[in-house]
C-alpha positions as CSV (number, residue, x, y, z in Angstrom):
1,X,-90.4,-77.6,95.7
2,X,-91.9,-74.7,93.9
3,X,-95.5,-75.2,92.8
4,X,-96.1,-75.3,89.1
5,X,-98.4,-73.0,87.2
6,X,-100.9,-75.8,87.1
7,X,-100.6,-76.4,90.8
8,X,-101.2,-72.8,91.6
9,X,-104.2,-72.7,89.2
10,X,-105.6,-75.6,91.1
11,X,-105.2,-73.8,94.4
12,X,-107.2,-70.9,93.1
13,X,-109.8,-73.0,91.4
14,X,-110.4,-74.6,94.8
15,X,-110.6,-71.2,96.5
16,X,-113.2,-70.0,94.0
17,X,-115.1,-73.3,94.5
18,X,-115.3,-72.6,98.2
19,X,-116.4,-69.0,97.5
20,X,-119.2,-70.3,95.3
21,X,-120.3,-72.8,97.9
22,X,-120.4,-70.2,100.6
23,X,-122.5,-67.8,98.5
24,X,-124.9,-70.4,97.2
25,X,-125.4,-72.0,100.7
26,X,-126.3,-68.6,102.2
27,X,-128.7,-68.0,99.3
28,X,-130.3,-71.5,99.7
29,X,-130.7,-71.1,103.5
30,X,-132.4,-67.7,103.1
31,X,-134.7,-68.9,100.3
32,X,-135.8,-71.9,102.3
33,X,-136.6,-69.7,105.3
34,X,-138.6,-67.3,103.1
35,X,-140.5,-70.2,101.5
36,X,-141.5,-71.7,104.9
37,X,-142.5,-68.2,106.2
38,X,-144.7,-67.8,103.2
39,X,-146.7,-70.9,104.1
40,X,-147.9,-69.2,107.4
41,X,-148.0,-72.5,109.2
42,X,-150.2,-72.4,112.3
43,X,-148.4,-75.2,114.1
44,X,-144.9,-75.8,112.6
45,X,-144.2,-78.3,115.3
46,X,-146.8,-80.6,114.0
47,X,-145.7,-80.5,110.3
48,X,-143.2,-83.2,109.7
49,X,-140.7,-83.8,106.9
50,X,-138.7,-86.8,105.9
51,X,-135.5,-87.2,103.9
52,X,-134.3,-90.6,102.7
53,X,-130.8,-91.6,103.8
54,X,-128.6,-94.6,102.9
55,X,-129.3,-96.1,106.3
56,X,-133.0,-95.3,106.6
57,X,-134.6,-91.8,106.8
58,X,-134.4,-88.6,108.8
59,X,-137.7,-87.2,110.1
60,X,-137.9,-83.7,111.3
61,X,-140.4,-81.0,112.3
62,X,-140.5,-77.7,110.4
63,X,-139.6,-76.0,113.7
64,X,-136.4,-78.2,113.9
65,X,-135.7,-77.5,110.2
66,X,-135.9,-73.7,110.8
67,X,-133.6,-74.0,113.8
68,X,-131.1,-75.9,111.6
69,X,-131.2,-73.2,109.0
70,X,-130.6,-70.6,111.6
71,X,-127.4,-72.4,112.9
72,X,-125.2,-70.7,110.4
73,X,-122.1,-70.9,112.6
74,X,-121.6,-74.4,111.3
75,X,-121.5,-73.0,107.7
76,X,-119.0,-70.3,108.7
77,X,-116.8,-72.8,110.5
78,X,-116.8,-75.2,107.5
79,X,-115.9,-72.5,105.0
80,X,-113.2,-71.0,107.1
81,X,-111.7,-74.4,107.9
82,X,-111.7,-75.4,104.3
83,X,-110.0,-72.2,103.2
84,X,-107.4,-72.4,106.0
85,X,-106.6,-76.0,105.1
86,X,-106.3,-75.1,101.4
87,X,-103.8,-72.2,102.2
88,X,-101.8,-74.3,104.6
89,X,-101.6,-77.3,102.3
90,X,-100.6,-75.1,99.3
91,X,-97.9,-73.4,101.4
92,X,-96.4,-76.7,102.8
93,X,-96.4,-78.2,99.3
94,X,-94.3,-75.3,98.0
95,X,-91.5,-76.0,100.5
96,X,-88.4,-78.0,99.7
97,X,-88.8,-80.7,101.1
98,X,-92.6,-80.4,101.4
99,X,-93.8,-79.6,104.9
100,X,-96.1,-81.7,107.1
101,X,-99.2,-80.2,108.7
102,X,-98.7,-82.3,111.8
103,X,-95.4,-80.5,112.5
104,X,-95.8,-77.2,110.6
105,X,-95.8,-75.1,113.8
106,X,-98.8,-73.0,113.0
107,X,-99.3,-70.1,110.6
108,X,-96.6,-68.2,112.5
109,X,-94.0,-70.7,111.2
110,X,-95.3,-71.8,107.8
111,X,-96.5,-68.3,106.9
112,X,-93.0,-66.8,107.7
113,X,-91.3,-69.6,105.7
114,X,-93.6,-68.9,102.8
115,X,-92.8,-65.2,102.9
116,X,-89.1,-65.8,103.4
117,X,-88.9,-67.7,100.2
118,X,-90.0,-64.6,98.3
119,X,-87.9,-62.2,100.3
120,X,-91.0,-60.8,101.9
121,X,-91.9,-60.0,105.5
122,X,-95.2,-59.9,107.5
123,X,-95.6,-56.2,106.6
124,X,-96.0,-57.3,102.9
125,X,-99.4,-58.9,103.9
126,X,-102.0,-56.1,104.5
127,X,-103.2,-57.6,107.8
128,X,-99.7,-58.5,109.0
129,X,-98.8,-61.4,111.3
130,X,-101.3,-60.4,114.0
131,X,-104.2,-60.5,111.5
132,X,-103.2,-64.0,110.3
133,X,-102.8,-65.4,113.8
134,X,-106.2,-64.1,114.5
135,X,-107.5,-66.1,111.6
136,X,-105.7,-69.2,112.9
137,X,-107.1,-68.8,116.4
138,X,-110.6,-68.2,115.1
139,X,-110.4,-71.3,113.0
140,X,-109.2,-73.4,115.9
141,X,-112.0,-72.2,118.1
142,X,-114.6,-72.8,115.5
143,X,-113.5,-76.4,115.2
144,X,-112.4,-77.3,118.7
145,X,-114.0,-74.8,121.1
146,X,-117.1,-72.7,121.8
147,X,-115.7,-69.5,120.3
148,X,-114.3,-68.3,123.6
149,X,-110.6,-67.6,124.1
150,X,-108.5,-69.7,126.5
151,X,-105.2,-68.6,128.1
152,X,-103.1,-70.2,125.4
153,X,-105.1,-68.4,122.7
154,X,-104.7,-65.1,124.4
155,X,-100.9,-65.6,124.7
156,X,-100.7,-66.6,121.1
157,X,-102.6,-63.5,120.0
158,X,-100.5,-61.2,122.3
159,X,-97.3,-62.7,121.0
160,X,-98.4,-61.9,117.4
161,X,-99.1,-58.3,118.3
162,X,-102.8,-58.1,119.4
163,X,-102.7,-57.9,123.3
164,X,-106.2,-56.5,123.7
165,X,-107.9,-60.0,123.9
166,X,-108.7,-61.5,127.3
167,X,-109.5,-65.0,128.5
168,X,-113.2,-65.7,128.0
169,X,-113.6,-63.2,125.2
170,X,-115.9,-64.4,122.4
171,X,-114.4,-64.5,118.9
172,X,-117.4,-64.3,116.7
173,X,-117.8,-65.6,113.1
174,X,-120.4,-64.1,110.8
175,X,-120.6,-63.8,107.0
176,X,-118.5,-60.6,106.8
177,X,-115.8,-61.8,109.2
178,X,-115.5,-65.2,107.5
179,X,-115.1,-63.4,104.1
180,X,-112.5,-61.1,105.6
181,X,-110.5,-63.9,107.2
182,X,-110.6,-65.8,103.8
183,X,-109.2,-62.6,102.2
184,X,-106.3,-62.5,104.7
185,X,-105.3,-66.0,103.7
186,X,-105.6,-65.1,100.1
187,X,-103.3,-62.1,100.6
188,X,-100.7,-64.3,102.4
189,X,-100.6,-66.8,99.5
190,X,-100.2,-64.0,97.0
191,X,-97.4,-62.4,98.9
192,X,-95.8,-65.8,99.4
193,X,-95.5,-66.5,95.7
194,X,-98.6,-68.6,95.2
195,X,-100.2,-66.1,93.0
196,X,-103.8,-66.0,92.0
197,X,-104.5,-66.8,88.4
198,X,-106.5,-68.9,86.1
199,X,-105.1,-71.8,84.1
200,X,-104.7,-70.6,80.5
201,X,-107.4,-71.9,78.2
202,X,-106.4,-74.9,76.1
203,X,-106.3,-74.3,72.4
204,X,-109.1,-76.1,70.6
205,X,-108.2,-78.8,68.1
């Protein structure tokens, strides 16, 4: 079934929500690091903090806290995964009958089906099929692996048109790459008829 205007507006509201979270989280991490640096602690290992939790509390040293703030890969992975899931869910919901992520066949399948419905081809997406498969592989590695390509990953990338990858290659994620990958998913949705837009403002009574 085709998505309604309200459905599409909701998709892009969620996309912008993830964008805001990504930007704000990076700002918060950096401000926290700068704040701690400004304290010029002589022995950060001995300075402890505690955060109350529903099941007790979490105690940590400033050194451990700084290490956690530096582990930005978890943030990049979360943002990319949320964006990928949003795009896949929106695409599958637009099909008749709606698709199922458990049998969607990957972005090679549901992406082509989304484009076919608009009489579009991979070339209508700026990064093409190869760029989108790269996003999918990077997303899978960030969730299930250590960022290094296995044989199946390399075959998948090669089949999509990027044969330069090798087994064991590291597929990095940083802020710029994550932003670029999110943009590729955005381009696919727009080309596939799930156009970006804001819900019209409701007239005031």
